[in-house]
C-alpha positions in Angstrom: 90.2 127.7 87.2 93.5 127.9 89.0 95.7 124.8 89.3 95.7 122.9 92.6 98.8 121.5 94.3 97.8 118.1 93.0 97.5 119.3 89.4 100.9 121.0 89.7 102.5 117.8 91.1 101.1 115.8 88.2 102.4 118.4 85.7 105.8 118.0 87.2 105.6 114.2 86.8 104.5 114.7 83.2 101.3 112.8 84.0 98.2 113.5 81.8 95.0 114.3 83.6 91.7 116.1 83.0 90.1 118.5 85.5 86.4 118.2 85.8 84.5 120.8 87.8 81.1 120.4 89.4 78.8 122.3 91.6 79.4 121.6 95.3 76.4 120.7 97.4 77.4 121.5 101.0 74.7 119.1 102.3 76.0 116.2 100.3 79.8 115.9 99.8 79.5 112.2 99.2 81.4 110.5 96.4 78.2 109.1 94.9 76.8 112.6 94.5 80.1 113.8 93.0 80.1 110.8 90.6 76.6 111.8 89.3 77.7 115.4 88.8 80.9 114.4 86.8 79.1 111.8 84.8 80.9 108.7 86.0 79.6 105.5 87.8 80.1 105.7 91.6 82.7 102.9 91.5 84.9 104.9 89.2 85.1 107.9 91.5 87.5 107.3 94.3 87.6 108.9 97.7 90.6 109.5 99.8 90.3 108.6 103.5 92.8 109.7 106.1 93.6 107.1 108.7 96.1 106.5 111.5 97.9 103.3 112.3 99.1 102.4 115.8 102.6 101.7 114.4 103.0 103.7 111.2 101.0 106.9 111.9 99.0 108.6 109.2 98.1 106.6 106.1 95.8 107.4 103.1 93.4 104.9 101.6 91.9 105.3 98.1 88.7 103.4 97.7 85.6 103.6 95.4 83.3 106.3 96.6 80.4 104.0 97.0 82.3 101.6 99.3 83.4 101.3 102.9 87.0 100.9 104.0 87.9 97.7 105.8 90.1 99.1 108.6 91.2 95.6 109.7 92.5 94.8 106.3 94.2 98.2 106.0 95.9 97.5 109.3 97.1 94.1 108.2 98.6 95.3 104.8 100.2 98.4 106.3 102.0 96.6 109.2 99.7 98.0 111.9 97.7 96.1 114.6 95.0 98.7 114.5 94.0 101.5 112.1 91.3 104.1 112.7 89.9 107.1 110.9 91.6 110.4 111.7 89.2 112.8 113.4 87.7 115.3 110.9 89.1 118.3 112.7 92.6 116.9 112.2 92.3 116.4 108.4 93.1 120.0 107.3 96.2 120.2 109.6 97.6 116.9 108.5 96.9 117.2 104.7 96.2 120.8 103.9 92.9 119.7 102.4 89.3 120.0 103.7 86.6 117.3 103.8 85.2 116.8 100.4 88.5 118.0 98.8 91.1 115.5 100.2 93.5 114.3 97.4 96.1 111.6 97.8 98.3 113.8 95.6 100.0 117.0 96.8 99.1 116.7 100.5 101.2 118.8 103.0 103.3 115.7 103.8 103.8 112.6 101.8 102.0 109.8 103.6 101.9 106.1 102.6 99.0 105.5 100.3 97.0 102.3 99.8 94.6 101.9 96.9 91.8 99.3 96.5 92.4 96.8 93.7 89.2 98.0 91.9 91.2 101.1 90.9 92.6 98.8 88.1 89.2 97.9 86.8 88.6 101.2 85.0 90.2 102.8 81.9 90.3 106.0 83.9 89.5 107.0 87.5 88.5 110.2 89.3 89.9 111.5 92.5 89.7 114.9 94.2 91.9 117.5 92.7 92.4 118.9 96.2 89.5 121.3 96.4 85.8 120.8 96.6 84.1 121.0 93.2 86.9 119.6 91.1 87.9 116.0 90.2 91.0 114.8 88.4 90.4 112.1 85.8 93.6 110.0 85.1 94.8 106.6 84.3 94.8 104.2 87.3 98.5 103.4 86.7 99.3 107.1 86.8 97.4 107.5 90.1 99.4 104.6 91.5 102.7 106.0 90.2 102.0 109.5 91.5 101.1 108.4 95.0 103.4 105.4 95.2 100.3 103.5 96.3 100.4 99.9 97.3 97.3 98.1 95.8 95.3 95.7 98.0 91.7 94.6 98.6 90.6 97.3 101.0 86.8 97.4 100.9 84.2 95.8 103.2 82.2 92.7 102.3 83.9 91.8 99.0 
């Protein structure tokens, strides 16, 4: 398997990670399906959502794959009045990644990243390595360091 931009960036930061490949199901790109395929609980596999704030522009949110992002909370913690999901057709142009393969590490441009507090509940977490069919397993603190993420409660109905 060839290294992704995200993997190369972690190499450059001397951050240890494991790449875990899985078979992609084009009909189900959901994080819960991915979690099952890589042998981790859904709460331990984090998805990266691309959003846009009315004041700050593009932001990335890292939340457990089985949860839903609270846009109002993200707006409040990021200094925006309103935050909305970026339209799917914009994701590739903004990040260099396709749906099901968006990583908060190694995007085309460095965007502000916000991670849900549950990231710290696990000994290791999984995030997309930047392509469909591959997850990166790394320490939560290393993910936070690599993305300069600000950690807040970001999920709905907590």
